Biopython code that builds the backbone (N, CA, C, O; Angstrom):
import numpy as np
from Bio.PDB.StructureBuilder import StructureBuilder

atoms = [
    (1, "MET", "N", (-10.318, 18.869, 11.893)),
    (1, "MET", "CA", (-10.314, 17.438, 12.166)),
    (1, "MET", "C", (-11.367, 16.719, 11.327)),
    (1, "MET", "O", (-11.116, 15.631, 10.808)),
    (2, "ALA", "N", (-12.541, 17.325, 11.196)),
    (2, "ALA", "CA", (-13.598, 16.700, 10.404)),
    (2, "ALA", "C", (-13.190, 16.614, 8.941)),
    (2, "ALA", "O", (-13.522, 15.644, 8.260)),
    (3, "ASP", "N", (-12.473, 17.621, 8.453)),
    (3, "ASP", "CA", (-12.015, 17.596, 7.062)),
    (3, "ASP", "C", (-11.081, 16.417, 6.816)),
    (3, "ASP", "O", (-11.152, 15.774, 5.769)),
    (4, "ALA", "N", (-10.214, 16.134, 7.768)),
    (4, "ALA", "CA", (-9.286, 15.011, 7.625)),
    (4, "ALA", "C", (-10.055, 13.693, 7.595)),
    (4, "ALA", "O", (-9.695, 12.785, 6.846)),
    (5, "PHE", "N", (-11.104, 13.580, 8.399)),
    (5, "PHE", "CA", (-11.924, 12.365, 8.404)),
    (5, "PHE", "C", (-12.557, 12.143, 7.041)),
    (5, "PHE", "O", (-12.481, 11.043, 6.493)),
    (6, "TRP", "N", (-13.185, 13.183, 6.487)),
    (6, "TRP", "CA", (-13.862, 13.041, 5.189)),
    (6, "TRP", "C", (-12.859, 12.789, 4.070)),
    (6, "TRP", "O", (-13.155, 12.054, 3.128)),
    (7, "LEU", "N", (-11.687, 13.385, 4.164)),
    (7, "LEU", "CA", (-10.636, 13.133, 3.177)),
    (7, "LEU", "C", (-10.174, 11.690, 3.249)),
    (7, "LEU", "O", (-9.975, 11.052, 2.215)),
    (8, "ALA", "N", (-10.001, 11.166, 4.458)),
    (8, "ALA", "CA", (-9.599, 9.765, 4.629)),
    (8, "ALA", "C", (-10.672, 8.826, 4.101)),
    (8, "ALA", "O", (-10.358, 7.826, 3.456)),
    (9, "LEU", "N", (-11.937, 9.137, 4.368)),
    (9, "LEU", "CA", (-13.035, 8.313, 3.861)),
    (9, "LEU", "C", (-13.067, 8.317, 2.332)),
    (9, "LEU", "O", (-13.278, 7.277, 1.708)),
    (10, "ALA", "N", (-12.858, 9.476, 1.743)),
    (10, "ALA", "CA", (-12.821, 9.563, 0.280)),
    (10, "ALA", "C", (-11.669, 8.743, -0.285)),
    (10, "ALA", "O", (-11.821, 8.086, -1.315)),
    (11, "LEU", "N", (-10.530, 8.778, 0.376)),
    (11, "LEU", "CA", (-9.365, 8.003, -0.071)),
    (11, "LEU", "C", (-9.649, 6.510, 0.014)),
    (11, "LEU", "O", (-9.213, 5.750, -0.852)),
    (12, "ILE", "N", (-10.367, 6.080, 1.036)),
    (12, "ILE", "CA", (-10.754, 4.670, 1.147)),
    (12, "ILE", "C", (-11.589, 4.267, -0.057)),
    (12, "ILE", "O", (-11.365, 3.206, -0.639)),
    (13, "PHE", "N", (-12.558, 5.108, -0.440)),
    (13, "PHE", "CA", (-13.385, 4.797, -1.600)),
    (13, "PHE", "C", (-12.553, 4.691, -2.881)),
    (13, "PHE", "O", (-12.790, 3.812, -3.710)),
    (14, "VAL", "N", (-11.598, 5.574, -3.034)),
    (14, "VAL", "CA", (-10.735, 5.534, -4.225)),
    (14, "VAL", "C", (-9.931, 4.244, -4.243)),
    (14, "VAL", "O", (-9.883, 3.558, -5.264)),
    (15, "ILE", "N", (-9.304, 3.908, -3.132)),
    (15, "ILE", "CA", (-8.473, 2.702, -3.059)),
    (15, "ILE", "C", (-9.321, 1.449, -3.255)),
    (15, "ILE", "O", (-8.926, 0.535, -3.979)),
    (16, "GLU", "N", (-10.493, 1.409, -2.607)),
    (16, "GLU", "CA", (-11.379, 0.250, -2.736)),
    (16, "GLU", "C", (-11.881, 0.077, -4.166)),
    (16, "GLU", "O", (-12.164, -1.045, -4.585)),
    (17, "GLY", "N", (-11.994, 1.153, -4.909)),
    (17, "GLY", "CA", (-12.501, 1.079, -6.273)),
    (17, "GLY", "C", (-11.457, 0.717, -7.314)),
    (17, "GLY", "O", (-11.802, 0.390, -8.450)),
    (18, "LEU", "N", (-10.188, 0.771, -6.943)),
    (18, "LEU", "CA", (-9.133, 0.517, -7.931)),
    (18, "LEU", "C", (-9.142, -0.917, -8.453)),
    (18, "LEU", "O", (-9.081, -1.125, -9.665)),
    (19, "LEU", "N", (-9.216, -1.905, -7.572)),
    (19, "LEU", "CA", (-9.132, -3.294, -8.023)),
    (19, "LEU", "C", (-10.297, -3.688, -8.930)),
    (19, "LEU", "O", (-10.062, -4.252, -9.999)),
    (20, "PRO", "N", (-11.554, -3.409, -8.541)),
    (20, "PRO", "CA", (-12.633, -3.780, -9.467)),
    (20, "PRO", "C", (-12.583, -3.009, -10.782)),
    (20, "PRO", "O", (-13.054, -3.503, -11.807)),
    (21, "MET", "N", (-12.020, -1.810, -10.763)),
    (21, "MET", "CA", (-11.908, -1.037, -11.994)),
    (21, "MET", "C", (-10.815, -1.616, -12.900)),
    (21, "MET", "O", (-11.006, -1.732, -14.110)),
    (22, "ILE", "N", (-9.675, -1.977, -12.313)),
    (22, "ILE", "CA", (-8.531, -2.445, -13.090)),
    (22, "ILE", "C", (-8.667, -3.914, -13.471)),
    (22, "ILE", "O", (-8.381, -4.290, -14.607)),
    (23, "ASN", "N", (-9.106, -4.753, -12.516)),
    (23, "ASN", "CA", (-9.152, -6.192, -12.766)),
    (23, "ASN", "C", (-10.382, -6.796, -12.077)),
    (23, "ASN", "O", (-10.263, -7.360, -10.989)),
    (24, "PRO", "N", (-11.556, -6.685, -12.698)),
    (24, "PRO", "CA", (-12.775, -7.183, -12.057)),
    (24, "PRO", "C", (-12.761, -8.686, -11.783)),
    (24, "PRO", "O", (-13.362, -9.132, -10.805)),
    (25, "ALA", "N", (-12.100, -9.465, -12.607)),
    (25, "ALA", "CA", (-12.048, -10.917, -12.387)),
    (25, "ALA", "C", (-11.293, -11.239, -11.096)),
    (25, "ALA", "O", (-11.720, -12.099, -10.326)),
    (26, "ALA", "N", (-10.185, -10.559, -10.860)),
    (26, "ALA", "CA", (-9.429, -10.786, -9.627)),
    (26, "ALA", "C", (-10.239, -10.340, -8.415)),
    (26, "ALA", "O", (-10.212, -11.002, -7.377)),
    (27, "TRP", "N", (-10.949, -9.245, -8.531)),
    (27, "TRP", "CA", (-11.798, -8.741, -7.452)),
    (27, "TRP", "C", (-12.865, -9.779, -7.094)),
    (27, "TRP", "O", (-13.140, -10.023, -5.919)),
    (28, "ARG", "N", (-13.451, -10.374, -8.108)),
    (28, "ARG", "CA", (-14.469, -11.405, -7.905)),
    (28, "ARG", "C", (-13.864, -12.632, -7.205)),
    (28, "ARG", "O", (-14.483, -13.209, -6.311)),
    (29, "ARG", "N", (-12.644, -13.027, -7.621)),
    (29, "ARG", "CA", (-11.981, -14.169, -6.993)),
    (29, "ARG", "C", (-11.683, -13.906, -5.516)),
    (29, "ARG", "O", (-11.818, -14.802, -4.682)),
    (30, "VAL", "N", (-11.281, -12.682, -5.198)),
    (30, "VAL", "CA", (-10.997, -12.322, -3.805)),
    (30, "VAL", "C", (-12.251, -12.517, -2.958)),
    (30, "VAL", "O", (-12.179, -13.065, -1.858)),
    (31, "PHE", "N", (-13.395, -12.074, -3.463)),
    (31, "PHE", "CA", (-14.620, -12.223, -2.690)),
    (31, "PHE", "C", (-15.093, -13.671, -2.629)),
    (31, "PHE", "O", (-15.670, -14.097, -1.629)),
    (32, "GLU", "N", (-14.850, -14.418, -3.688)),
    (32, "GLU", "CA", (-15.189, -15.843, -3.642)),
    (32, "GLU", "C", (-14.354, -16.560, -2.586)),
    (32, "GLU", "O", (-14.864, -17.421, -1.869)),
    (33, "GLN", "N", (-13.079, -16.207, -2.488)),
    (33, "GLN", "CA", (-12.217, -16.802, -1.473)),
    (33, "GLN", "C", (-12.627, -16.345, -0.072)),
    (33, "GLN", "O", (-12.572, -17.127, 0.876)),
    (34, "ALA", "N", (-13.037, -15.089, 0.060)),
    (34, "ALA", "CA", (-13.464, -14.584, 1.366)),
    (34, "ALA", "C", (-14.710, -15.317, 1.849)),
    (34, "ALA", "O", (-14.883, -15.520, 3.051)),
    (35, "LEU", "N", (-15.575, -15.714, 0.925)),
    (35, "LEU", "CA", (-16.780, -16.456, 1.301)),
    (35, "LEU", "C", (-16.442, -17.836, 1.857)),
    (35, "LEU", "O", (-17.246, -18.422, 2.582)),
    (36, "GLN", "N", (-15.275, -18.357, 1.529)),
    (36, "GLN", "CA", (-14.868, -19.678, 2.012)),
    (36, "GLN", "C", (-14.290, -19.633, 3.433)),
    (36, "GLN", "O", (-14.141, -20.675, 4.071)),
    (37, "LEU", "N", (-13.966, -18.441, 3.928)),
    (37, "LEU", "CA", (-13.378, -18.318, 5.260)),
    (37, "LEU", "C", (-14.455, -18.427, 6.328)),
    (37, "LEU", "O", (-15.599, -18.027, 6.115)),
    (38, "ASN", "N", (-14.076, -18.974, 7.480)),
    (38, "ASN", "CA", (-15.037, -19.018, 8.579)),
    (38, "ASN", "C", (-14.985, -17.699, 9.355)),
    (38, "ASN", "O", (-14.152, -16.838, 9.072)),
    (39, "ASP", "N", (-15.873, -17.550, 10.325)),
    (39, "ASP", "CA", (-15.975, -16.293, 11.062)),
    (39, "ASP", "C", (-14.680, -15.934, 11.784)),
    (39, "ASP", "O", (-14.279, -14.770, 11.799)),
    (40, "ALA", "N", (-14.031, -16.918, 12.375)),
    (40, "ALA", "CA", (-12.787, -16.644, 13.107)),
    (40, "ALA", "C", (-11.703, -16.123, 12.168)),
    (40, "ALA", "O", (-10.957, -15.212, 12.525)),
    (41, "GLN", "N", (-11.614, -16.696, 10.972)),
    (41, "GLN", "CA", (-10.609, -16.241, 10.009)),
    (41, "GLN", "C", (-10.913, -14.822, 9.536)),
    (41, "GLN", "O", (-10.003, -14.007, 9.387)),
    (42, "LEU", "N", (-12.184, -14.529, 9.301)),
    (42, "LEU", "CA", (-12.554, -13.175, 8.887)),
    (42, "LEU", "C", (-12.263, -12.156, 9.986)),
    (42, "LEU", "O", (-11.808, -11.045, 9.712)),
    (43, "ARG", "N", (-12.534, -12.551, 11.246)),
    (43, "ARG", "CA", (-12.223, -11.657, 12.366)),
    (43, "ARG", "C", (-10.722, -11.403, 12.448)),
    (43, "ARG", "O", (-10.295, -10.283, 12.727)),
    (44, "LEU", "N", (-9.923, -12.436, 12.205)),
    (44, "LEU", "CA", (-8.470, -12.283, 12.242)),
    (44, "LEU", "C", (-8.004, -11.309, 11.152)),
    (44, "LEU", "O", (-7.130, -10.476, 11.395)),
    (45, "VAL", "N", (-8.578, -11.413, 9.975)),
    (45, "VAL", "CA", (-8.252, -10.475, 8.899)),
    (45, "VAL", "C", (-8.649, -9.054, 9.306)),
    (45, "VAL", "O", (-7.896, -8.106, 9.082)),
    (46, "GLY", "N", (-9.825, -8.915, 9.899)),
    (46, "GLY", "CA", (-10.284, -7.603, 10.347)),
    (46, "GLY", "C", (-9.390, -7.015, 11.422)),
    (46, "GLY", "O", (-9.051, -5.833, 11.375)),
    (47, "ILE", "N", (-9.008, -7.834, 12.391)),
    (47, "ILE", "CA", (-8.118, -7.372, 13.462)),
    (47, "ILE", "C", (-6.767, -6.958, 12.882)),
    (47, "ILE", "O", (-6.204, -5.937, 13.277)),
    (48, "GLY", "N", (-6.251, -7.749, 11.947)),
    (48, "GLY", "CA", (-4.983, -7.409, 11.306)),
    (48, "GLY", "C", (-5.060, -6.094, 10.562)),
    (48, "GLY", "O", (-4.130, -5.289, 10.610)),
    (49, "SER", "N", (-6.159, -5.878, 9.878)),
    (49, "SER", "CA", (-6.350, -4.630, 9.142)),
    (49, "SER", "C", (-6.424, -3.433, 10.084)),
    (49, "SER", "O", (-5.808, -2.397, 9.830)),
    (50, "VAL", "N", (-7.174, -3.575, 11.166)),
    (50, "VAL", "CA", (-7.274, -2.496, 12.154)),
    (50, "VAL", "C", (-5.913, -2.201, 12.770)),
    (50, "VAL", "O", (-5.536, -1.038, 12.916)),
    (51, "LEU", "N", (-5.174, -3.244, 13.132)),
    (51, "LEU", "CA", (-3.855, -3.041, 13.736)),
    (51, "LEU", "C", (-2.881, -2.376, 12.773)),
    (51, "LEU", "O", (-2.104, -1.510, 13.175)),
    (52, "CYS", "N", (-2.918, -2.773, 11.510)),
    (52, "CYS", "CA", (-2.051, -2.127, 10.511)),
    (52, "CYS", "C", (-2.420, -0.657, 10.347)),
    (52, "CYS", "O", (-1.541, 0.201, 10.254)),
    (53, "GLY", "N", (-3.708, -0.370, 10.310)),
    (53, "GLY", "CA", (-4.148, 1.013, 10.207)),
    (53, "GLY", "C", (-3.732, 1.844, 11.402)),
    (53, "GLY", "O", (-3.254, 2.967, 11.241)),
    (54, "LEU", "N", (-3.909, 1.301, 12.612)),
    (54, "LEU", "CA", (-3.497, 2.021, 13.818)),
    (54, "LEU", "C", (-1.992, 2.238, 13.844)),
    (54, "LEU", "O", (-1.518, 3.295, 14.260)),
    (55, "LEU", "N", (-1.240, 1.234, 13.399)),
    (55, "LEU", "CA", (0.214, 1.390, 13.343)),
    (55, "LEU", "C", (0.611, 2.499, 12.374)),
    (55, "LEU", "O", (1.486, 3.309, 12.680)),
    (56, "LEU", "N", (-0.022, 2.535, 11.222)),
    (56, "LEU", "CA", (0.266, 3.603, 10.260)),
    (56, "LEU", "C", (-0.097, 4.972, 10.813)),
    (56, "LEU", "O", (0.646, 5.935, 10.622)),
    (57, "ILE", "N", (-1.226, 5.065, 11.492)),
    (57, "ILE", "CA", (-1.615, 6.335, 12.101)),
    (57, "ILE", "C", (-0.585, 6.763, 13.141)),
    (57, "ILE", "O", (-0.215, 7.935, 13.215)),
    (58, "TRP", "N", (-0.125, 5.806, 13.943)),
    (58, "TRP", "CA", (0.849, 6.116, 14.973)),
    (58, "TRP", "C", (2.185, 6.560, 14.362)),
    (58, "TRP", "O", (2.797, 7.524, 14.823)),
    (59, "VAL", "N", (2.627, 5.846, 13.320)),
    (59, "VAL", "CA", (3.913, 6.175, 12.692)),
    (59, "VAL", "C", (3.839, 7.515, 11.965)),
    (59, "VAL", "O", (4.765, 8.322, 12.048)),
    (60, "LEU", "N", (2.751, 7.747, 11.262)),
    (60, "LEU", "CA", (2.634, 8.965, 10.467)),
    (60, "LEU", "C", (2.171, 10.175, 11.283)),
    (60, "LEU", "O", (2.379, 11.320, 10.883)),
    (61, "GLY", "N", (1.544, 9.908, 12.428)),
    (61, "GLY", "CA", (0.986, 11.001, 13.246)),
    (61, "GLY", "C", (1.964, 11.565, 14.146)),
    (61, "GLY", "O", (1.652, 12.489, 14.897)),
]
sb = StructureBuilder()
sb.init_structure("model")
sb.init_model(0)
sb.init_chain("A")
sb.init_seg("    ")
for serial, (resi, resn, name, xyz) in enumerate(atoms, 1):
    if name == "N":
        sb.init_residue(resn, " ", resi, " ")
    sb.init_atom(name, np.array(xyz, "f"), 0.0, 1.0, " ", f" {name:<3s}", serial, name[0])
structure = sb.get_structure()
C-alpha cells in the first residue's frame, strides 16, 4: 500500500511538471489567473479536484 502511495505522489510530480516544461508562458498565465480568484472560488476548484480524484479512485478501484 505504501508503494502505491509513493508511486502516485511521483506521478503527481511528473504531471505537475509537464506544463511548465512544455509551455512556461501558459503556466505563468494560469497562476496569474489563479491569483485573481477569491477564496471561495479557489475552494470550489479544490473541492472539484478532490471530487474528481475520489471519483477516479472509485471507478478504477
